[in-house]
Every structure is written in C-alpha cells, then in structure tokens.
N, C-alpha and C positions, 0 to 999 in steps of 0.2 A: 247830294252834297254831304249828307250825314254819313253815308257809307265810306266815302273817301276820307272824311275826317276821322271816322272811327278806326279805319285801317291804319292810318298814319299814327294815330294815338297809341294803338296797340303795339305797333312796331317800335315806337319811341320809348315805351316803358322799360324794357330790359336793357337799354343802352347804358353802358358804363361811361361816365364822363371823367374818369381819372386820368386819361391820357389824351394827347392831342388828337389821336385817331378817333377816340370815342366822342370827343367834342365835334370833330369834323363830321362824323356820322350823324350826330344829333342835329347839326346845322343843316346838313343835306336833307334829312328827313323833314325838318321844319320847312325848308324851301319847297320840297315836294308837296307837302300838305297845303302850303299857300298857293302853289301852282294849280293843284287839283281843285281847290276851292274857287280860284279865279276861273278855271275852265267851266266849272259848274254854273257859276254866275253868268258867264257868256252864253253858255248853252241854253240856259233858262230864258235869257233875254232874247235869244235868236228864235226860240220856240214860240214865244208869245207873239200874237199878231200886233201890228203897228197901231 
C-alpha cells in the first residue's frame, strides 16, 4: 500500500494546476491513488484467513 501511495504522491508533485488540464490530471492521479489504496486493502483482506 505504501508503494502505490508513494508513487502516486511523487507523480502528483510536479503537476501544474494553473489550467483545467492540470487540474484534471491532478484529479485523475488522486482517483488512481484512491483506487490503488482500495485494491491494497481488498488484497490484504483476501490474503488473511477468515
């Protein structure tokens, strides 16, 4: 989970938010980060025994 979070954070840092395209890119990266975190949580829950 930390790896996915760190990668998304690094990619978000140089994004310029001065245009609508930059804002859209930042929003897409944020959504990707949330998705990857969700996948990590589900994978961890699936890995653990009942």
